[in-house]
N, C-alpha and C positions, 0 to 999 in steps of 0.2 A: 503495498502499498502506500510506501511512502514514494516509492519509484510515477508515481501517479503526480503527486503534486508538483514534482518539481518539470515532472514535464509539462504542466494546466502553466506555472510561471513561462518557463521556455516560448508555449504558446503564447504567452501575453505578450514578453519581450518580444519576440518576433512581432504582434501585433502592430505592438505601441512602434517600434522599429520604423517599420511601412509607414504606420502614420506617419510618422515623423516625416518621411520622407517625401509622401505627397504633399504634403503641409508646407517643407522648404521648398516643391515643387512651384508651387501653386504661388508663392510667395516671387522667385526665381524669375517665374512668368509674368506676376502682375509687377514688378521691378523691368522688365523688358518693356513692358504694355508702356510703361510710365512714361520712362527715355526715348520710342521713337513718337510717343504724342508730343513728346516736351521737344524733340525737334524739327517733329513734323509742322506743330506752331510757330519754332521757331524763324521756321524758314517762310510760312505763311505773312509771320511778323514781318516782314524786314523791311528797315525806316527807307522813307521813298528818295531818298537823298541821290543816291546810286542815279533811281531812274530820270531825276529833273537831269541830272547829270548829260546821263546815253542818251536824253530825250532833244537835246540842243546840241549837242553833237550831229543829233543823226539828221533832225530838220538843216539845222545849220549847213549839212553839205549834198539835201536834194530835196531842198523846198529854194525855189531864186523866185520872184515877184511872183508872188501867188501860184506858181504853178510847180507842180510834183516830176523828175526825171523817172520816170517810172519803165521805162527802157533801161537805164542804168542800175535803176533798180533789180526791174525783171534779172538780169547778167547776175545777180549778186544779192542777196535780203539775206545775208549773216547779220548783217549790223540789223539789220529793221528784230529776225528771227530771235536775234540777241536778246535785243529792247523791248519786246512783247513776255522775256520770257523772266524776264526782272520784271515786270509790269505783273506777272502773274501770281507772280508771291510776295509783291506788295500788298502793302495794308498802311489803309487811309481813313479817318474817324471824323465824321462830320466833329467833332470836340476840337477839331482845327480843321477852322473851315474853309482855311487857306491854303494849307498842301490840301485836304481833300477836294475841291473842286477844281486847283490846282492837274492834282494830277489828270481829274476825272475827262478834261479838257482833252489836255494827250494822250489821254488811249484812246479814247476816240475819238480824233484826228489820224492816231495809228493805226488803229482798226480796222479803218477807208482804205486807208492807205493799203494794206494788209487782204484788206477783200479786193479791193481789184484787181491787186495780185496777184492771187489765185487764180484770177478768169483773165485775166492778160494776155494779149489787147484786147479792151476795148469800148466801145468811143460812150459810153456813159453808166455810170455805177446804177439803171436801174437795168441795163440788158442781163443782171447776176436777181437771178427769181430771190426774194424774199430779201434784198440786201440790205432792210435794216431793220427786217421787223421776224424774220427767223431764224437769220446766218448766229452763231451763236462765237465768245470771244470771252476765252480764258482773264478776266484781268482780276486782281482783286480776292483771290481765292475766288471768285465767281462767274457760271458762268450768265455771261450776260449778248444784250442784241445792241445794234448800235439806238435805237428807240429804248431801249431798256435805260445805254447810260441819258441820254438827252433829260425822258420823261418822269426817270423814276429816281436816277445815282443826284441828277440837278436839278429837275424843271422842281420838283415834287417837297425839292426841298430845303428851297433859299426863290427868293420871291429877286429874279434876279436877270433882266429882257436883256441885259445886255452879251449874255450868255447865248442869246441866237447868231452875235456880227465874229464869234468864235470859232464854235462846231462846226468845222467844212465837212459839206456829206459827201466831195469828190467829184463835185460840179463845176461849171464856170458860175451860174448862179448865185453861188453864194459869196459870201465873200470874203477875200485871200487869205490863206493861209501862211501861217505868216513862217521865216525863216530861223527859228528860238524857241524852243517850247516856254510855255507860259512854267511860270513858280510863282511858289507861295510870298517871298516877300516882294516881287515885283507886277503880282495876279491883279491890287485895282488900279494901276498905271497901265498895265496891257487889255488892260478889260474896257479903260475908257479912251485908250488911243485907239482900238479900233473900231469900237465905235464912233468917236465922232470921224472915222476917215471915213467910215460908209455912210455915214448919212448926212455928209458930204461932196457923199461925190456924186458928181453928176449924169454919169451912168445908172448908181443903184436907184437912187429919189432921181426920180423925172421929170421938171414940169415943165407940162407944156399950155401953154393958156391961161384960161382959168383952171387946171386939173395938174393935180401931183397923182404920178403914176410910179404905183407900192409894186416892191418886191412881192412871194403870193406869200411867201416866210410872213408876211401883217397880217395876211388874209389869214394865213392854219394857227398859226398862235395870237391871234385879237385880243386875247385874255392879259395877252401879258402884256401888253402895250397901252391898253385901255382899264381905266378907274372910272370910277366914279365920278372923276373929277377933273379925268385928264384923258381928251379923245388920239389920237394917231395925230395928231398935226402938233397939238400938243409937245406930244412924245418927242417928238423929233424935231421940235426947233428948241429941248431940252440940251439937245448938244449939236446941232448948226452954227452957220455963222451969222449967214443969211437968212433970218426968219422966214416963214414960211406966212403968205393970209390965212386966217380961218376961215375967210370966208370964198378958200381952195373945196374941189368935188377932189371926193377918194377916188383914185382906178389901183389897176393891178394887173401889173404887163405877166408875161405867161414865163415862167422860170426856166432858163440854161440850162438844162440838162447834163450837156457837152462837158465830156471830165473834160478834171483841168491837169491836163498835162502839156506837161514842158511842150513834146515835143506833138 
C-alpha cells in the first residue's frame, strides 16, 4: 500500500509540471502578441515629419506650373510609391489640426497622381471608372477613396472652404497643383495664397458683362460658400483685389476634365 501514495504524488507532480509548462507557454505567447502589437502600432504611429519632407521633394521634382510630369513618373514611380508607403503608416489627429489638414491635402493630391499613373496614358481622370468614389488608397492606417478624403476627412471635420483651392482632382479645371508640399507651419499662408490666386484669376472667375461665370466647384459645393449672411459674391469679394458688383448674376461654365499633364 505504501507504493500507491508515492505513485499518486508522482502523477500529481507530473500534472503540476504540465500545468506550469502550459501556463508558461501561454504567458510567452501573450508576451509575443503584445510585442508584435506594439511594434505594429509603432509602425502605424509614425510622425508625419518624414512624410512632409518627402512630399515636398516629390512635388518640387514632378510638378511645374500646375502640371504633373506623368510621363517621367510612368518611367520611374519609385519615389511616389515610397512616399505613399510612408503615408500608409503615418498617424495624424484632429487634435493637431494643421498637421492633420496638411497631411490629408497632400495625401489627396498624391493619391490622384497614383490613380492616374495606374491607368496612364489617359486623357482625363474620368476615364478611370470609380476614380473618385470607389478606388481605394491605403493612407494613415485606413482604406479611403478620394471622396472619403475630401468629404469625410476634411470637409466634415472643418468649416474651411479654402480646401477647394488646394485639393487638385487631376484636371485642368481644378485650381493648380503647387510644386511644394502643404506643411503644418505654412498651411495658413498656403491656403490663403492659393485661394487668392484662384479667385483673382480671370480664367477661373470669368466676368462677362452683367454676369460672372464660376467654376462648377461653386455649384457642387454651394453650401461651403453660402451662409445665411453671405452669398457667392460676398465670398469671392473677401479674397478679390477688384470687388465684384452685388448686381451681377451668377452662371457656371463647364468643368474642364482634361488631364493636368505636363505633356
